[in-house]
TORKOLDREN-544416 format. One record per residue (C-alpha): chain; x, y, z; residue number from 1. Coordinates in Angstrom, 1 decimal, m for minus. Layout:
N
 cadena      x      y      z num
      A      X      Y      Z NUM
...
***
This chain:
413
 cadena      x      y      z num
      A  m62.4   35.4   46.2   1
      A  m59.6   34.5   43.8   2
      A  m55.8   35.2   43.9   3
      A  m53.8   36.3   40.8   4
      A  m50.0   35.8   40.5   5
      A  m48.6   38.9   38.8   6
      A  m45.2   37.2   38.2   7
      A  m46.5   34.3   36.2   8
      A  m45.3   35.7   32.9   9
      A  m41.7   36.3   34.2  10
      A  m41.4   32.8   35.8  11
      A  m42.4   31.1   32.5  12
      A  m40.1   33.3   30.4  13
      A  m37.2   31.4   29.0  14
      A  m34.5   34.1   29.6  15
      A  m36.3   36.0   32.3  16
      A  m35.5   39.3   30.5  17
      A  m38.5   41.6   31.0  18
      A  m38.9   45.2   31.9  19
      A  m35.6   47.0   32.1  20
      A  m33.5   43.9   32.3  21
      A  m32.6   43.7   28.6  22
      A  m31.2   47.3   28.8  23
      A  m29.1   46.3   31.8  24
      A  m27.8   43.3   30.0  25
      A  m26.9   45.2   26.8  26
      A  m25.2   48.0   28.8  27
      A  m23.0   45.6   30.9  28
      A  m22.2   43.4   27.9  29
      A  m21.2   46.4   25.9  30
      A  m18.9   47.6   28.6  31
      A  m17.4   44.2   29.0  32
      A  m16.9   43.8   25.2  33
      A  m15.3   47.3   25.0  34
      A  m12.9   46.2   27.8  35
      A  m12.0   43.1   25.9  36
      A  m11.4   45.0   22.7  37
      A   m9.1   47.5   24.5  38
      A   m7.1   44.7   26.0  39
      A   m6.8   43.0   22.6  40
      A   m5.6   46.3   21.1  41
      A   m3.0   46.5   23.9  42
      A   m1.5   43.1   22.9  43
      A    1.7   43.3   20.7  44
      A    1.3   42.8   17.0  45
      A    2.1   39.4   15.5  46
      A    4.0   38.6   12.4  47
      A    3.6   35.7   10.0  48
      A    6.4   34.3    7.8  49
      A    5.4   32.1    4.9  50
      A    8.1   29.9    3.2  51
      A    8.0   27.3    0.5  52
      A   10.4   24.3    0.4  53
      A   10.9   22.8   m3.1  54
      A   11.3   19.1   m2.5  55
      A   12.0   18.4   m6.2  56
      A   15.3   20.2   m6.0  57
      A   16.6   17.6   m3.5  58
      A   14.8   14.5   m4.8  59
      A   16.3   11.8   m7.0  60
      A   16.0   12.5  m10.7  61
      A   14.8    9.0  m11.3  62
      A   11.7    9.3   m9.0  63
      A    8.3    9.0  m10.7  64
      A    5.6   11.6  m10.0  65
      A    3.9    9.3   m7.4  66
      A    7.2    8.6   m5.7  67
      A    8.0   12.3   m5.7  68
      A    4.6   12.9   m4.0  69
      A    5.5   10.4   m1.3  70
      A    9.0   11.9   m0.8  71
      A    7.7   15.5   m0.4  72
      A    4.9   14.3    2.0  73
      A    7.7   12.6    4.1  74
      A    9.5   15.9    4.2  75
      A    6.4   17.7    5.5  76
      A    5.7   14.9    8.1  77
      A    9.3   15.0    9.3  78
      A    9.1   18.8    9.9  79
      A    6.3   18.2   12.3  80
      A    8.2   15.6   14.4  81
      A    9.3   16.4   17.9  82
      A   13.0   15.8   17.0  83
      A   12.8   18.7   14.5  84
      A   11.2   21.0   17.1  85
      A   14.0   20.0   19.5  86
      A   16.7   20.8   16.9  87
      A   15.1   24.2   16.2  88
      A   15.0   25.0   19.9  89
      A   18.6   23.9   20.3  90
      A   19.8   26.0   17.4  91
      A   17.6   29.2   17.9  92
      A   16.6   29.1   21.6  93
      A   13.0   29.7   20.7  94
      A   10.3   27.4   22.2  95
      A    7.2   26.4   20.4  96
      A    3.9   27.7   21.7  97
      A    5.8   30.2   23.8  98
      A    7.7   32.2   21.2  99
      A    6.1   31.0   18.0 100
      A    3.4   28.9   16.4 101
      A    4.1   26.8   13.3 102
      A    2.1   25.0   10.6 103
      A    3.6   22.7    8.0 104
      A    1.6   21.1    5.2 105
      A    2.2   19.8    1.7 106
      A    1.2   22.5   m0.7 107
      A   m2.2   22.1   m2.5 108
      A   m0.9   23.8   m5.6 109
      A    2.0   21.4   m6.3 110
      A    3.0   18.0   m4.9 111
      A    6.6   19.1   m5.0 112
      A    6.2   22.0   m2.5 113
      A    5.9   22.2    1.3 114
      A    4.3   25.2    2.9 115
      A    5.9   26.5    6.2 116
      A    3.9   29.2    8.1 117
      A    5.3   30.6   11.4 118
      A    3.5   33.2   13.6 119
      A    5.5   35.1   16.2 120
      A    5.7   38.5   17.9 121
      A    8.9   39.4   16.0 122
      A    9.3   39.0   12.3 123
      A   12.9   37.9   12.7 124
      A   11.8   35.1   15.0 125
      A    9.2   34.0   12.5 126
      A   11.7   34.0    9.6 127
      A   14.5   32.3   11.6 128
      A   12.2   29.5   12.9 129
      A   10.8   28.9    9.4 130
      A   14.2   28.5    7.9 131
      A   15.6   26.3   10.7 132
      A   12.6   24.1   10.7 133
      A   12.9   23.6    6.9 134
      A   16.7   22.9    7.2 135
      A   16.2   20.4   10.0 136
      A   13.4   18.6    8.3 137
      A   15.4   18.3    5.1 138
      A   18.5   17.1    6.9 139
      A   16.7   14.3    8.6 140
      A   14.8   13.3    5.5 141
      A   17.8   13.4    3.2 142
      A   19.9   11.5    5.7 143
      A   17.2    8.8    5.9 144
      A   17.1    8.7    2.1 145
      A   20.9    8.5    1.9 146
      A   21.0    5.6    4.4 147
      A   18.3    3.8    2.4 148
      A   20.2    4.3   m0.8 149
      A   23.4    3.1    0.8 150
      A   21.6    0.0    2.1 151
      A   20.5   m0.7   m1.5 152
      A   24.0   m0.2   m2.7 153
      A   25.3   m2.7   m0.2 154
      A   22.7   m5.2   m1.2 155
      A   23.6   m4.8   m4.9 156
      A   27.3   m5.2   m4.1 157
      A   26.6   m8.5   m2.3 158
      A   24.4   m9.8   m5.1 159
      A   27.1   m9.0   m7.7 160
      A   29.7  m10.6   m5.5 161
      A   27.7  m13.8   m5.1 162
      A   27.1  m14.0   m8.9 163
      A   30.8  m13.6   m9.6 164
      A   31.6  m16.4   m7.2 165
      A   29.2  m18.7   m9.0 166
      A   30.5  m17.6  m12.4 167
      A   34.0  m18.6  m11.3 168
      A   32.7  m22.0  m10.3 169
      A   30.9  m22.4  m13.7 170
      A   34.1  m21.5  m15.5 171
      A   36.1  m24.1  m13.6 172
      A   33.5  m26.8  m14.4 173
      A   33.7  m25.8  m18.1 174
      A   37.4  m26.5  m18.2 175
      A   38.7  m23.1  m17.1 176
      A   37.2  m21.2  m20.0 177
      A   34.1  m19.3  m20.5 178
      A   31.2  m21.8  m20.3 179
      A   29.5  m20.2  m23.3 180
      A   32.7  m20.6  m25.3 181
      A   33.2  m24.1  m24.2 182
      A   29.6  m25.0  m25.0 183
      A   29.9  m23.5  m28.5 184
      A   33.1  m25.4  m29.2 185
      A   31.6  m28.7  m28.0 186
      A   28.5  m28.1  m30.2 187
      A   30.6  m27.4  m33.2 188
      A   32.6  m30.5  m32.6 189
      A   29.4  m32.6  m32.6 190
      A   28.3  m31.0  m35.9 191
      A   31.6  m31.7  m37.5 192
      A   31.6  m35.3  m36.3 193
      A   28.2  m35.9  m37.7 194
      A   29.2  m34.4  m41.0 195
      A   32.3  m36.6  m41.0 196
      A   30.2  m39.7  m40.4 197
      A   27.6  m38.8  m43.0 198
      A   30.3  m38.4  m45.7 199
      A   33.4  m40.0  m44.4 200
      A   36.6  m39.0  m46.4 201
      A   38.9  m41.4  m48.1 202
      A   42.6  m41.7  m48.3 203
      A   45.1  m43.7  m50.5 204
      A   46.9  m46.5  m48.8 205
      A   50.0  m48.3  m50.4 206
      A   50.5  m51.9  m49.4 207
      A   53.7  m53.8  m49.2 208
      A   53.5  m54.8  m52.8 209
      A   53.2  m51.2  m53.9 210
      A   49.5  m51.3  m54.8 211
      A   47.6  m48.1  m54.0 212
      A   44.0  m48.4  m52.7 213
      A   41.5  m45.8  m51.4 214
      A   40.1  m46.5  m48.0 215
      A   37.7  m44.5  m45.6 216
      A   39.4  m42.6  m42.9 217
      A   38.6  m43.9  m39.5 218
      A   36.6  m41.8  m37.0 219
      A   38.9  m39.9  m34.8 220
      A   38.8  m39.9  m31.0 221
      A   36.8  m39.1  m29.0 222
      A   33.8  m40.8  m30.5 223
      A   30.5  m39.0  m31.3 224
      A   28.8  m40.3  m28.2 225
      A   31.4  m38.7  m26.0 226
      A   31.2  m35.4  m27.8 227
      A   27.4  m35.4  m27.4 228
      A   27.8  m36.1  m23.7 229
      A   30.1  m33.2  m23.4 230
      A   27.5  m30.9  m25.0 231
      A   24.8  m32.1  m22.7 232
      A   27.0  m31.4  m19.7 233
      A   28.0  m27.9  m20.8 234
      A   24.5  m26.8  m21.9 235
      A   23.1  m26.1  m18.3 236
      A   26.4  m24.4  m17.4 237
      A   26.1  m22.2  m20.4 238
      A   22.5  m21.2  m19.5 239
      A   23.3  m20.4  m15.9 240
      A   26.4  m18.5  m16.9 241
      A   24.5  m16.5  m19.4 242
      A   21.8  m15.7  m16.8 243
      A   24.2  m14.6  m14.2 244
      A   26.2  m12.5  m16.7 245
      A   23.0  m10.7  m17.7 246
      A   21.9  m10.3  m14.1 247
      A   25.3   m8.8  m13.2 248
      A   25.1   m6.4  m16.0 249
      A   21.7   m5.2  m14.8 250
      A   22.8   m5.1  m11.2 251
      A   25.9   m3.1  m12.1 252
      A   23.7   m0.5  m13.9 253
      A   21.4   m0.2  m10.9 254
      A   24.4    0.0   m8.6 255
      A   25.9    2.8  m10.6 256
      A   22.6    4.8  m10.4 257
      A   22.2    4.2   m6.6 258
      A   25.8    5.3   m6.0 259
      A   25.1    8.5   m7.9 260
      A   21.9    9.0   m5.8 261
      A   23.9    8.5   m2.6 262
      A   26.4   11.2   m3.8 263
      A   23.5   13.5   m4.7 264
      A   21.9   13.1   m1.3 265
      A   25.1   13.7    0.5 266
      A   25.7   16.7   m1.6 267
      A   22.3   18.1   m0.8 268
      A   22.8   17.6    2.9 269
      A   26.1   19.6    2.6 270
      A   24.4   22.3    0.5 271
      A   21.8   22.9    3.3 272
      A   24.4   24.8    5.3 273
      A   24.3   27.6    2.7 274
      A   20.5   27.9    2.7 275
      A   20.6   30.6    5.4 276
      A   22.7   32.9    3.3 277
      A   22.1   31.8   m0.3 278
      A   18.7   29.9   m0.4 279
      A   18.2   27.5   m3.3 280
      A   15.7   25.1   m1.8 281
      A   13.9   27.3    0.8 282
      A   12.1   30.3   m0.7 283
      A   10.4   33.1    1.3 284
      A    6.9   34.0    0.1 285
      A    6.1   36.9    2.4 286
      A    6.5   38.1    6.0 287
      A    3.7   40.4    7.1 288
      A    1.8   41.5   10.1 289
      A   m1.2   39.4   10.9 290
      A   m4.7   40.8   11.0 291
      A   m6.1   41.8   14.4 292
      A   m9.7   41.2   13.5 293
      A   m9.7   37.7   15.0 294
      A   m8.0   38.9   18.2 295
      A  m10.5   41.8   18.6 296
      A  m13.5   39.5   18.1 297
      A  m12.0   37.0   20.5 298
      A  m11.6   39.7   23.1 299
      A  m15.1   41.0   22.5 300
      A  m16.7   37.6   22.9 301
      A  m14.4   36.5   25.7 302
      A  m15.7   39.4   27.9 303
      A  m19.2   40.0   26.7 304
      A  m20.6   36.5   26.5 305
      A  m19.8   35.6   30.2 306
      A  m21.5   38.8   31.3 307
      A  m24.6   38.0   29.4 308
      A  m24.8   34.5   30.6 309
      A  m24.1   35.5   34.2 310
      A  m26.8   38.1   34.2 311
      A  m29.3   35.7   32.8 312
      A  m28.3   33.2   35.5 313
      A  m28.7   35.8   38.2 314
      A  m32.1   36.8   36.9 315
      A  m33.2   33.2   36.8 316
      A  m32.0   32.5   40.3 317
      A  m33.6   35.8   41.6 318
      A  m37.0   34.9   40.1 319
      A  m36.7   31.4   41.4 320
      A  m36.0   32.5   44.9 321
      A  m38.3   35.5   45.1 322
      A  m41.7   34.8   46.7 323
      A  m44.6   35.3   44.3 324
      A  m46.7   38.5   44.7 325
      A  m50.3   38.0   45.2 326
      A  m53.3   40.5   45.0 327
      A  m56.8   40.4   46.3 328
      A  m59.5   39.7   43.8 329
      A  m62.9   41.4   43.4 330
      A  m66.4   40.0   43.7 331
      A  m68.3   39.7   40.5 332
      A  m72.0   39.8   40.1 333
      A  m73.8   36.6   39.4 334
      A  m75.0   36.1   35.9 335
      A  m78.2   34.2   35.2 336
      A  m77.2   32.0   32.2 337
      A  m80.7   30.7   31.9 338
      A  m82.5   34.1   31.6 339
      A  m84.8   35.1   28.6 340
      A  m84.8   38.2   26.6 341
      A  m88.0   40.0   25.8 342
      A  m88.8   40.6   22.1 343
      A  m88.8   44.2   21.0 344
      A  m91.1   45.5   18.3 345
      A  m88.5   47.9   16.9 346
      A  m87.7   47.7   13.2 347
      A  m84.5   45.9   12.4 348
      A  m83.2   48.7   10.1 349
      A  m85.4   51.8   10.8 350
      A  m83.2   54.1    8.9 351
      A  m83.0   51.9    5.8 352
      A  m85.2   52.4    2.8 353
      A  m85.8   49.7    0.3 354
      A  m86.3   50.4   m3.4 355
      A  m89.7   49.1   m4.6 356
      A  m89.4   45.9   m6.6 357
      A  m90.7   45.8  m10.2 358
      A  m92.2   42.6  m11.4 359
      A  m91.3   41.7  m15.0 360
      A  m93.2   39.1  m16.9 361
      A  m92.3   37.6  m20.3 362
      A  m95.8   38.4  m21.8 363
      A  m97.0   41.4  m19.8 364
      A  m95.6   44.9  m19.4 365
      A  m94.1   46.1  m16.2 366
      A  m96.6   45.8  m13.3 367
      A  m97.4   48.4  m10.7 368
      A  m94.6   49.1   m8.3 369
      A  m94.9   46.9   m5.3 370
      A  m96.2   48.5   m2.2 371
      A  m93.9   50.1    0.1 372
      A  m92.3   47.4    2.1 373
      A  m92.7   49.7    5.2 374
      A  m96.4   49.4    4.9 375
      A  m96.4   45.7    4.3 376
      A  m94.4   44.8    7.3 377
      A  m96.0   42.4    9.6 378
      A  m95.4   42.5   13.3 379
      A  m94.1   39.5   15.0 380
      A  m97.5   38.9   16.6 381
      A  m99.3   38.7   13.2 382
      A m100.9   42.2   13.2 383
      A m100.1   44.7   10.5 384
      A m101.5   47.2    8.1 385
      A m100.5   45.4    4.9 386
      A m101.8   42.3    3.2 387
      A  m99.2   40.0    4.5 388
      A m101.4   37.0    4.5 389
      A m100.6   34.3    2.1 390
      A m104.3   33.5    1.3 391
      A m104.3   34.0   m2.5 392
      A m105.9   37.5   m2.5 393
      A m103.8   38.9   m5.3 394
      A m104.0   39.3   m9.0 395
      A m102.9   35.7   m9.3 396
      A m100.4   33.3   m8.0 397
      A  m96.9   34.3   m8.7 398
      A  m94.5   31.6  m10.0 399
      A  m91.2   30.9   m8.4 400
      A  m89.6   32.2  m11.5 401
      A  m90.8   35.8  m11.1 402
      A  m91.5   36.0   m7.4 403
      A  m88.4   38.2   m6.9 404
      A  m89.3   40.7   m9.5 405
      A  m87.2   39.2  m12.3 406
      A  m87.8   36.3  m14.6 407
      A  m84.9   33.8  m14.7 408
      A  m84.7   34.0  m18.5 409
      A  m85.2   37.8  m18.8 410
      A  m82.4   40.3  m18.8 411
      A  m84.6   43.4  m18.3 412
      A  m84.2   45.2  m14.9 413
***
């Protein structure tokens, strides 16, 4: 007697969905998905406002392309800061994640643009939040830029002032005149004195007796050595003075540019107040209703998937807790695996008829048709009507080449 478990297939099934269970799962999941779609359709429509901020219109004209890229990226980063979100909430009264959702990124089409995308239930809310976010981000960024430029202006002013103090000291050491001019005068005096000594002039001198003689003019004071010492003293003063004068010229040029940049930054900050009515920096791309496909799919999956998983879990728990069903087996007759079968004298193929073979020899004509194979059959016990003995009683021994009725080299049939 053996016992067979009829539930073995269900217990080993991975999802335990057999019989009518898949139909139940499909029906309930479809109803749940339909409910989720209906609820998603009942939600209010959402609107998306897309704006573009052109950072190049507020950037310094002297910025290189790489510097412009950094400046615009700073604008986009500032727009995502909590301080900007707080300013938008203070100015509009709308709270992020409750009234709207916003995404700010540097545009992939141009390094000078910033993309501002706002999604809200009302198109006016989306547009207002996008504009206020852009204005707040630009205000903070431009103010930081203005402060940085102003700090540079102050540093340049200090450097120029220090250079001017040193120039005054050099002028005083040069005798109260321009050190370069003093050096040039001293160098020229040395050259003149050397020329005088190389070819000293003469003059006529009349003695007491009235005789006139020519004598060399004596070297005037100061002597050549003192003149050369003066040149050596004024040379470093001239070099330092020239360096400071050139540096001040460069610093003054940079100072003029930075002051112009500060004025531009301050003007751009002031101009942001007019962006709400007459936009010049913030451009609207489009304000449109968002697609509901994502919401519908979310509602469908949000309701259908838990139902499917819950039913599978219930079926699994049910099959796990249900006691197995057992049935009574049946006795089977014993089989003698060591028995023998008696040989039967019936023909293997009694209905078959074999065409007589024709023996073909290379030298002789076709022989007589072979005897009917039915007559030449030999029983399994050695008795038969035909000459089945292989004792050489024939016309002659047949070679292995033509024993099957065809010579290997002949093509006759």
